[in-house]
N, C-alpha and C positions, 0 to 999 in steps of 0.2 A: 196585558195581552194573553189571550187564551193559551193554554198548554198545546194545543194542537195546531198552532199557527206557526209558520216557517216563513220567514220575511227574507225576500231575494232582491237585491238591487240590480238593475240594469246599468252597468258602468261604462257603456260605450258601444257604439254600433258600427264602427269602422276603424280602421288601424291608426288614424290621426284625429280621433274624436277628442274632446276636451279633457284636459288634465284635471279638471275641477270635479269630475264625477266621484273618483275613489274617496278623497277626504270628505266630500258632502255625504255620501252613503255611509261612510264609517261614522260620522258624527251623528247621523240618523239611527245608529245602533242596529243595522240590518245582521241577519245571521249569516249571510253570503253574498257575495258579488260576482255577477258574471260579465265577461267583457268579450265582445264579438269583434275579431280583427280580420277575419278572412272573406273578402269578396274574391270572385274567380280571377279578377285582374290582379289581386294581391298574391294570389297562388304563383302567377307567373313571375312576378317581381322576385318573390322569395326564391323560385327556382333558379332564375338568373344569379341571385346572390350566391347560392349554394354552388353553382357551377364555378363561380369565381373562387370561392373558399369553401371547401367541404364542411369546414367547422360552422358555417353560418347558415342562412336559411330560415331566420325565425326574426321576431320583432325584438331588437335590443331595447327599443323603447319601452317595452314592457316593464323591463327592470329599471331602466334609468329615469323614465318620466311618470310612469304609472304606478308601479307596485314599490320600487326600491324606496322611494322617500318616504314610504308609510308601513314598510316591514315591522317596525316596532310596535305601532299601533295596532296592525293586523295581529300580532302575536298576543298583545295585551288583551285584545277584545276577543280572540277566538274566532275570528271571522273567517270563513271559508272563501277562497278565491278559485273560480274556474274560468279558464280562458283558452281560446284556440290560437293564441299569440305564438305558438310553437311552429306554425307555417308548415315548411316541408321538413322541418328538424326539430321536432319537439324533444327529443332526447337530449340534444345539445343545450336547448334553453333550459331544460330541467337541471342539467349538469351546472350550468352557470348560475342558476338561482341557488342551488345548494352551496356553491362557493360563497356567494354573497351573504347568505343566511349564516354560514359558519363564520365569516369574518366578523359578524356583529354578534356572535354568541347567542343567536336566538334558537328557541326550540320550535322549529316549524319544519314539518315534513313535506316534501314535495314529490309529486308523482307526474309521469307523463304518460299520455295515450298515443300510441303510435300504431302501425300496421296498415294505415291508410295508403301510404306512398307505394305505388306501383311502377315506379320508373325502371325497375328491373325487369319488367315485362312489356317494354314498349314494343318490342318486336311482335309479341303476341297480339298486340292491339292494332298495329300499323294497317291502315287502310279501312278501320272501322269509321262507318258514317255516323253522325250524330243523330240524336232524336229529333233535333230541330235544326233548321238551316241546311246549307249545303257543304258545310265543312267536313273534310275528311281527316282523320289523324295520320300525320305523315310518319315515315320511318326516320326522319331526322329533324333537328330544330326543336325537339319537344322539351319544354323547361319545366314542366311539372305534370304529373298524372296521378290522381288521387281518388279514392273511393270515399264516398260520405258515410262516416260512421255514425252511430246513434249514442243514446244516453247511458246504456248499461256498462260499457267499460268505464265511464266516468264514475259511475255509482260504485263499481268494483274498486277503484281507486280510492275513493273516499271511505269505503268500508275497511280498506287496508290501513286507515289512519291517516291519509293525505289531509294536509290543510290547504295546500295550493295544487291544483291540477292544471296542468297545461297540455294541450292536445295539438294535434294536426287537424286535417280536414274533417270536422264532424259537422253535421248539419247545425245551423245556427241555434235552433230551438233546443237541441240536445244539451247545451250547457245548463240550462236550468232543469231540464228533464232529470238529468243524472243526479243533481242535488235532491230532487223530490222523491226519485226512486230510493235513494240511501235513507232520507229522512223518514218515509212513510212506509218503506217495505213493500211498495207495489210490485206485482208480479208481471211476467212477460205477456201474459195473456188476459191481462186485465184493461182491456183495450179503451174503455171510456176513461179510465184513470191515466193511461198512458197519453191519450190524445188530449186530455186535460192538461197535463204537465207539458206537453209540446206547445199547448196554446199560452201557457205562462211564458214559455221561452219566447215564442212568436211575438207577444205583445211587448216585452221589455228588451228584445236583444237589439233593437235600433235606438236604444237610449231615449233621448228627449223627444223622439217622434210620437211618443205616446203621452207626453206631458205638455203639449202645446207647440212643439217644433213642427214646422211645415204644416201647420193647421190651416184649413180653409178660412176660419174667422180670425185671422192672425191679428187684426186689430183689436181684439178683445184679450189678447194675451200680453200681460205685462212681465217685465223682468227677463227678457231674452239674455241678458247680460249675466244673470244668476240662475239660469233656469234649472229647475229641479229635475233630477233624473229618477226615472220610475222605480217604484218599489212595489212588488207583489207580494201580498199577505196570503200566503197559500195554506190550505186546509186539506186534511187527509182525504175528504170526500171528492176533491178535485176542484171546488170552487175556490175562487180568489178574490181579493180586492185590489184593484189598481189605485195606488196613491203616489205620494211623493213626501220629501221631508218638510218638516215645518219651516216657514220663514224663506223657502226658496222660491224663485220665480216659476212662470209657466202656469199651466191650468190642466186638471184632470177631470174631464167630463165624458158623458156617453159619446159625445162626438169625437173628441181626441182619441179616445181608446177604440171606438169603432173603425175610425180611419186606419188605425194601425192594423187592426185584425185583417182588414181588406187589403193591405199592403202585400201586393206580390203573391196572391194566393191561387191565381188561376181558377182550377175547378174547385169551389169551396166545399163540395161534397166528397171530393177524393183528392185531398191534399197529402201528398205521399211523402213520408219521411222514413228513415230506416226502421224504426220501431213499431210503426202504426200508419194505418190510412185514416186521416182525420176527416170528420164531417163538421164543418162550421156552421151549416145552415140554420140550426136550431138553437145557436148561441144567443142568449139575452144578455142585455147590460141595464143595470139599475143604478142611478144616482143615489148613493147612501148618505151623502152630505158633502160639504165643501171638499173638493179634489179626492173623493172616494167613490169609486165605481166597482159595484159588484158584478162579477162575470160567472156565468153558470150555463149549463146546457150542453156542453161538450160531448160528442159522440166519437167513438173510434171503431175501427173494423180491423181485422187481421192484416198484418203487414205483408208486403209483396215478397215474392221469392227472389227478387233481384235487388241489387243495390246500384245506385247512380255513380258514375264515374265522370270526372271533370278533367279534362286534359288541356294545357295551353301550349302554344307552340308560337315561335317568332317566323314571321313571313315578310321580310323585307324591312324597310325603314321609312319612317314618316318624317316629313318636315312640316312644322307648324309656325305660322307667322300672323302677327296682328298688326294691323296698319290703320291708324286713324285717317278718315277722309272727311273733311269738313268744308262747308259752304253750300252755295246753290247747286241744285242738282247732284247732291252727294251720292245717290244711289247709282246714276248713270256713270258718274266719275270711278266709283269704286268697281263697277262691272268692267269698265274698259281697262282699268288698272290691273285687274286679276287677269283679263284675257292677255294683256301684254307680258305679264311675268311667265304665264304658261307657255306662250309663243316663244319668248326669249329662252327659256329653259329647254324647250324641245329642241331649238336650233343649236344651242351649245352642245347638248348631249349628242345630238346627231352628227355634228361635225367632229366630235371627238371618238366617234363609235362606241358610245357608252350606253347602256340599257337606259330606256325612257321611262316615262311614268306607267305604274301599274294603274293608279286612280289618281285624279285630282278633283278639288272641289273648292269654290269660293262660297263662303257664308258671309253674308251681309248683315253683321249684327246692328239691329236698330231699324233694319227695313221692313220687319215683320214676317221674314221668311219662316220663322218657327211657329207662326200662328196661322199661315195659309190665308185663306180668303178675308180674315179679319185684319189683314196688314192695313197700315196707315196710307193715305194718298202719297205717292212716290215724290210728287212735286213739293209736298210740305216738310220733307225729311232733309235737314241740314247737317246731319252728323251721323256718320257710319264707321263702325270698327270693322274693317275687311279682315276676315279670318281666311287665310290660305292654307289649305291641307293637301299635301301630296305624298303618295306612296311610291317607293322605288324598290327594286330588287336588290340594289347594292348601296352600301353606305356611301361610296365615292359619287355616285350619281346623286344621291340625296345631298351630300355635302356641296357639290357644285351648284345646285339650284338654290339651296339655302343662302349661299355667298351671294348670289345675285339678287336676293330679296332687299336689297338696299337702294336699288336703282331709282326708285320711285322719289326718293329724296329730291334729286334734282332733274329726273328726265321723265317724269309721268304727271299725274295729275295735280293741280294746284291745291293747296290746302291739306296736303299729306304731312303729317307730323313725323318726328323721328321715332324709331322703334328699336327695341333691343334685338340682337342677333337671333335669328330664327331658330327655334327649338328643333332637335334631332333626337329621335327616339325609335327603338325597335317596335314594329307592328306587332301587336299581340293577338292572336286568333285563339278561339276556344272551341272546343267539341266535347259534347256530353253524350254518354252512351250508357248502357245498362249491362251488367254482368251477373252472373249467379252468385248469391250472398255467401254460399258456402266456399267461394273461391277467395275470400278474403278474410284473414285472421286478424282481430284486433289484439294489439300488445299492451300491457299496463306494467310500466317501470316504477316500482316503489322505492328502489334502493340501489338503482344503477344496472340491475338485471331484468331486462324485459321479459315478461311471462305472457303466455298465450291467454287470452280471455274468451271461453267458449261462447259461441253464439247459440244461445238457447232460445226455445220457444217456437211455436207453430208460425207457419205462413200461410197465407191465402192469396186470394185474388181480389183487388180493389173493386167495390161495387161501382156499377154504372148507373147513370141516371136513366130510368126507363121512361118516366113521364115528367113533364113539366107543367106548371099551372099555365092555364090560358092566357095569352097576352091580351089586356083589355084594348078596346079600340078608342081612339081619340075623338071627340065630338068634332063636328064641322068648325072651321076656324071662325073667329068672331068673338068680340067682346074684349080684345087686347090680349097681351102676351106677358109674360114674366120670365126672367132669365133663371137658369137652374140654380144659380148661386143663392137666390132668395129662399129655395125651398130644399136644398141639399147640400150636403158636405161631399167633397171629392178627395181622393188620394190616389196617386199614381206611381208607378215603378217599373222596372224592367225585369224580365228573366229570359236571357238569350236574345232572340230577335222579337220576342213577344212583350207587348206592353200591357199591363193590368190597370184598370181604372175602376176603383171603388166608388160608387154612389150611393149615400146613405140619406134617406128622407129625413128632413127635419121633424116632420110630422107623419106618422102613419098613414094618414088620409091622403098624402101627396104621392105615395108610392105607386098606385095604379096608373096615374098620369105620367110619371117618370117612366115606368116600364114600357107604356104604350107609345111614347115618344121616342124613346131611345132604340129605335129598331136598328138591325144591322145596316140597312141602306142608308138611314139618316145619319149614322156614325161613320159609315165609308165616305159619304159626302162631306161631312164635317172635317174629318181628319184625312182627306184625300192627299194632303201635302206630306204625310208621313209615310206613304206607300210608293213602292216603286210602279205598281200598277193598281190603282185604286179598285178597278174592276175585279181584280183577283184577290181582294182583301178577305181575310179569313177571320171573321168576327163572331164571337160567342158570347152570349149574355147568360149568367147564372144567377139565381135567385137566393137570397138569404133572408128569409121571412122573419126569423128572429131578431135580426137587426134592422127590419125594414129598409132593406138594401139590396142592391144588385152589384155583381162584378162584371164589367166589361173587359173581355180579353181580345186585344187587337193582334192577332197573329201576323208576324212579318212586318210590323209597324217599326221596328228598329233594325234596319239591314245592318249586319255585321255584328249585332250586340254591342254591349258597352264598351268592350275592350278594342274592337276594330272601328265603330263608328266615329266619324269626324264632326257630327252634329254638334251644334252649341250645347244642346242638353242630351248628352249621351246616356244619361241614367233615367231618362223619361220622368223626371220629377215634375216637369211643367205640364204633362199631359192632361192631367185633371183640372188643373188651372185653366187650360185652353178650352175645356168644356163648359166651363162656368157660365159664359154668356149665351149657351144654347138656349132659344126661345121655346116656352111652353104656352099653350093657350090657357088664359085664365078660366075659360068656361070648364076645362077639364079638372080644374083644381078646387072648384067651388068658389071662385073668388069674384 
């Protein structure tokens, strides 16, 4: 391996990802491992944990399941570990890690990055409207409020001698960027390099999503049970090769890595993170060999003068129940059963003068509700899993409704099976807004004493796209059609109430036809079931010529966002799959 190559492993994409990643990446001999634990919903959970016990608010599993069993090997190999497992209390997690390391007599230095938590400023931000959706930050019930920090505080911790760095809310990609800034000495205003390091983090922070997990061509991927986690072989010039460990399952191709690049990117020419504004549109990928993809062409622009803040707050209680309904006319039976539950609940609450429903919804899993017009013939469905979801102002109202969700066993539809007791949980809402970056000070704690980490470097205004390539016209219908799945890969995910769908042409020759066919109106019609009002759908389409791809952004397609949505797929992972049957004319494809 060349001297100027630094190998970073992506050891997990969420707080309960596989425990197999760390030992696998250690065996592969990587220089560092990053682990992303923090989605917005996780911040709310950690916030509630801290409210119950001020000494908590971080992932204890980070020690007991992920890092603890391998501390001796980490020390022996000198592998750096960087993770945002600190949640809303990274200083406490660092202290706990130091205790565990001392017990084992190991020589490992732990640092924490903090300063992102703004809970002591809730009053200052109360009433703030989010940059997306209708949520407004209340003056009570807030469980977490954190600014997104970047990679330079992590780099400062590593420069101070840290072997393990735990953080609070940093942007996911900063975990890798901090390592690369420290390793290669990149400066704050080297925008292309900072953007390239951000791309490295973006490609590997979702773990096996870059190595064949959730891949369009899933039937070509072997070894899900032992899937390899991604390794980025990074160079000082900002280029990298994405690969995985020898003998592991999965697949690393231009398709798998391109799908991950397009995951949740929104505007790919102005992907904003704390340290830089990234331009993905000219990135190219080249297959260098089996399970090796060269990534290059990243561009960056000056960072913005603001930082994003994400706040979570509880707003009532949710009851969720799953009820199997089996037999002829299963859909009709399930609908009637749901209506009966809601009527019974409303009556009981009204008679007791208790607050009623805030929202209520019945999702008929197996009926095709999640795929809209492509649902099966209702008369052919003989098996439904009825999901009942209802929100209430008080826990008492929720508890009464939940208790009555057993009545179907003897008093409703035939063919209804036994179910566990209905689940009861707080309803978590989220609001994101922007604040001046100078109003937030990152802290780096190397030895139990947090020190301010100055925010250096210029800020600018992100570029706006002033022109777009003309959209080609489709030829007149005729000569047959072909589904999108045959000519493209897709990958989807959510950001707030917005759904992103990346579409990558399997052959550059197919891109003009894909671009011409996937018009905003065609997409609004295809995904009408996702919008409250399809006529008001806000749909943007962005071009990525370097990848022969487009990114479709469906604004408002996930009402309430991942935390508040009661949909079967609240993470919008299936939306790209739903697009695959879309028909394109063969004539436009030269077929």
